[in-house]
N, C-alpha and C positions, 0 to 999 in steps of 0.2 A: 416419422422422421428418424426416430431413434433406431428403428429396425434397419432403415436404409443406411444409416451411419455404420451400424454393426456389420452389415452384409456387403456394402458397396465401397467402403473406404478402407481397403486393406492396408494402405500405407499411411494412414492418418497420423500426422505428427502434431497438428495444432487444432484445438477445438475450443471455440469461443461461443458459449451459450449465456454469457453473463448478462446480456441485456434482455433476455427472454422472460416472459411471465406465463406460467401455465396455470389455468384455472382448474383443470381436471388433472390431478397429479396421481391418480390411481395407477399403481404399478410403474409409473414413469421412472421413479427412482431406481427400480429394479432393472429397467431397460438401460438407464444411464450407467448403472453399475456394471452391467454386462459390456457396454461399449467401452468404458474405461479399462476394465480388466482385459478385454480383447485386444486393446492397443497399448497395454501397459509397457511393452518393450520399445515402443516408438514415440509415445507422446512426450513432447518437450514443452508445450504450452497448453494450459487448461484453465478456462474461466467458467465457473459454475453459476447457474441461475439460483436465486434465493429459495424458490419453492421446491427445488430438488436437492438442496443441500441437506443430506441426512447422514447418519452414522454409517449406513450401508454404502453410500457413495464414497464417503471419506475413507472407509476401509479399503476401497478399490484404489483411490488416489494414492494411498500410502505405498502401493505396490509399483508405482510408476518410477522406476529407477532413473530414467533419463529426464524427468520433469525438471525444467529450469524456471518456468514462469507460471505462477499459480495465483489465481484471483478467486476469492471465496467470500460469501456473505455470512456475517454473524446473524443468526436468526434466534427467535425465542427457544427453539429446540436444540440449536447448535451454538455453543458458546466457545469462549476462548480455550477452555481445557480440551475440548474435543479437537479443535483445530491444532493446538499445540502437539497433541499425540500424532496427528497426521504429518505435520511439518517435520517432526523429529526424524522421520524415516526418509526424508527427501534431501536433495542437494540443490536447493534453489538459488537463483541469483536475483529473482524478483518475486516479492510477495505483496499482495494487495488484500487487505481485510476491509470489507464494506459492511456497513450496518443496515439491517433490514428489520425495523420494528422490534429491536431488542436492546437490552441494556448491556453495554460493554463492561465486562468485568476487568477493571483496571488493574487490580491486584494480580490476577492470573496472567494478563498480558505483560505486566512489568516483570513478573517472575520469568516468563519465557525469554524476554529480551535480555535480562540480566544473567541468566544461568545457562542459556542454550548456546552451544557453539554454532548452531545452525544460523542464528541471527548474525553472527560475525561473518558468515559466508555471503550474506546478502549484499548486492550492489544497489538494489532498489527496494524501498519499503514505503508502502502507501496505506494510509488510513483515510477512508472515505466515508463521509456522513456519520462520523463518530463525534457527536456533539459534547461528549463528556470525557474528553481526554484530560485526565487529572495530572497532578504534579508527580505522582509515582511513575506514570508512564514516561513523562518528559524527562525525568531524572534518569530513568533506566536507559532511554534512548541516548541521552547525552554521554553516558558512560560507555556505550557500545557502538557508537555511530561512526567511528573513525574510518571504516572502509566503505561507507555509503557514498554512492555517486549521485543517486536520485532519491529525494525525500518529498513526500506529499502529505499534506494535511488538508486535502480537498474537502471543503465544507465541514471541517473538523476543528472545533474550537479547543484551545488550550490557553493557559495563562501566558501573559507576555514574558514573565520571568522564565517560564519553562522553555519557551521557544528560544530565548536569548541564550540560555544555558546550552541548548543543542547546537546553535550556530557557532558557538565558541569552540566546539569540539569537532564539528563536521568539516574538517579541512579538505577532504577529497571531493566535496560536494560539487557537482556539475549542474544539476537541476533542482530547483526548489519550487514547490507548488503550495501556495497558501490561499488558494481560490476561496473567495467569500468568507474571509476570516477578519473579525473585528480586532483581533489582538495584534496584528502586524502593524508596527508603528515606525516612525522616523528613526528611532533608536535601532530597530532591527535592520532597517535599510542601510544605515551608516555603518553597521557592524560587518556587512558583507565583504567589503574590500579588505577588511582587516583579517577576517578569519576564514572566509571561503573564496580564496583568490582564484580558484579554478572555475567559478560559477559562470555559466554561459546562458542559462535560461531561468527566468524568474516570472512566475505567474501570480500577479497580484490583482487580478480582476475581482471586483466586488469588495476590495479591502477599503473600508471607509477612511482608515487612517492615512491612506496615501493621497487622498484628494487635495490635501493642503500642502503637499510637498512642492517647494518652489523650483523654478527652472534652474536656478543656480545650484541647488542641491543635486538635481539630476545630472547636470553638467559635470559636477565633481565626481559623482558615482561612475559615470560613463568614462571619465578620464582614467579612473583607477581600475575599472573593469571594461576595457575596450571591446571585448568579445561578447559582452552581456547583451542578450535580447530580453526585452521586458514585454510581457503581455498584460495590458491594463485597459481599463474602461475608456 
């Protein structure tokens, strides 16, 4: 498959391998590295699979000057520091970090968010399957989230205080995904019309704190955010 991509897709601009799992990875990361480098002048979207996320592949990703959308897995061998080095060479508008059997280094990620101008250029930031989003990360996001239009903590837990701090600063937010999070409460819901007045999509599927919200409350929220679409159980 990799060889066909390298040889047959000369005008490749988008490559989504994020959902694939390879049991035999011998030399596949070398082939993927060759594919990415061979299309580095054209690629605008790249989503990597967890088993092929290596320093070799990331070094090739860093050469993709036109890359705008990047999705990558944090693995036991590739942590936040390696990803930060890659992102610093790119001009992304969308960044997704997914966790794959690894411990998220909250300190490193918070440092990237706080001190990298690249984070300020993002319109979309997604943390997926990161169950240990600590207060350092949420505080960092709250300081630097003013330009974000889409924010996702998909199956990623954080403290209720951390999320509320973010929502108070994310005034440009259009989409919010808190899928399967126990921390999203009535207080967060009622803060949306006050702080995120441009919000048009809210994903609260699997949020246990939303099951007791009354019809009266929903009616009030919808009157204040008439364009809001809500995905719920």
